C-alpha positions in Angstrom: 256.2 -20.9 188.2 253.4 -18.3 188.9 249.8 -19.3 188.6 247.9 -17.5 185.9 244.2 -16.9 186.4 241.9 -16.0 183.6 239.6 -13.6 185.4 240.8 -10.5 183.6 240.4 -11.9 180.1 237.0 -13.4 181.0 235.8 -10.0 182.2 237.2 -8.3 179.1 235.4 -10.7 176.8 232.1 -10.4 178.7 232.3 -6.6 178.8 232.8 -6.6 175.1 229.6 -8.6 174.5 227.7 -6.4 176.9 229.0 -3.3 175.2 227.9 -4.6 171.8 224.5 -5.4 173.2 223.8 -1.8 174.3 220.3 -0.8 173.3 218.8 -4.3 173.1 215.5 -4.9 174.7 214.9 -6.5 178.1 217.6 -8.6 179.7 219.5 -9.1 176.5 221.5 -6.0 177.3 222.4 -7.0 180.9 222.9 -10.7 181.1 226.0 -12.1 179.5 224.6 -15.3 178.1 221.6 -13.7 176.4 223.6 -10.7 175.3 226.3 -12.9 173.8 223.7 -15.0 171.9 222.0 -11.9 170.5 225.3 -10.2 169.6 226.4 -13.3 167.6 223.0 -13.4 165.9 223.1 -9.7 165.1 226.6 -9.9 163.7 225.4 -12.8 161.4 222.4 -10.7 160.3 224.7 -7.7 159.6 227.0 -9.9 157.5 224.1 -11.3 155.4 222.6 -7.8 155.2 225.8 -6.4 153.5 225.4 -9.0 150.8 221.7 -8.5 150.3 222.2 -4.7 150.1 224.1 -5.1 146.8 221.4 -7.3 145.4 218.6 -5.0 146.5 220.2 -1.9 145.0 220.8 -3.6 141.7 217.1 -4.6 141.5 216.1 -1.0 142.3 218.4 0.4 139.5 217.0 -2.1 137.0 213.4 -1.2 137.9 214.1 2.5 137.5 215.8 2.0 134.1 213.0 -0.3 133.0 210.4 2.3 133.9 212.3 5.0 131.9 212.6 2.6 129.0 208.8 1.9 128.9 208.1 5.7 128.8 210.3 5.8 125.7 208.8 2.8 124.0 211.5 0.2 124.4 211.9 -2.7 126.9 214.8 -3.0 129.3 216.6 -5.9 127.6 216.5 -4.3 124.2 217.7 -1.0 125.7 220.7 -2.6 127.4 221.6 -4.7 124.3 221.4 -1.5 122.2 223.7 0.4 124.5 226.2 -2.4 124.4 226.2 -2.5 120.6 226.5 1.3 120.6 229.5 1.2 122.8 228.0 3.1 125.7 229.6 1.9 128.9 227.4 3.4 131.7 226.7 1.2 134.7 223.2 0.6 135.9 223.6 2.9 138.9 224.4 5.9 136.6 221.7 4.9 134.1 219.1 4.9 136.9 220.1 8.3 138.1 219.9 9.7 134.6 216.4 8.0 134.2 215.1 9.6 137.4 216.7 13.1 137.2 217.3 13.9 133.6 214.5 12.6 131.2 215.9 14.4 128.2 219.4 12.8 128.5 217.8 9.4 129.0 215.6 9.8 125.9 218.8 10.6 124.0 220.4 7.4 125.3 217.3 5.4 124.3 217.5 6.9 120.8 221.1 5.9 120.6 220.3 2.4 121.7 217.5 2.1 119.2 219.8 3.3 116.4 222.4 0.6 117.3 219.8 -2.2 117.1 
C-alpha cells in the first residue's frame, strides 16, 4: 500500500489562512500561527457583527420615527399603537424613511394614528 503524506493538504490549509489574513498589521499576515489566530478571531467578530447590525438598524429606525412623532405632538408608542389599530402595516424601516424624507406624508400617518386612538 502506498504511503500518503499530508504535506499538500497542510500547505493548502496554511495558504488559505495566510490569504484570509491579507492586509493585517505586522507579522499577523505572514506567520501562519498568528495569522490563523487572527483569522479565527476576525471570523468570530464578523459573525457577531452580522447579528448586531440588525439590532443597530432597528434602533436607528425607531429613533428616527420617534423624532418625527415628537415633531407632530405624539410619542412613539402611541403612534405605533394607533397605526396598528388603524390597520396600517408599514414596517419600521419604511416609516423611518418616510419620517426623514417626506414630512407631509408622515404627518398624515400621525393624523391617521391619532384618529384611531
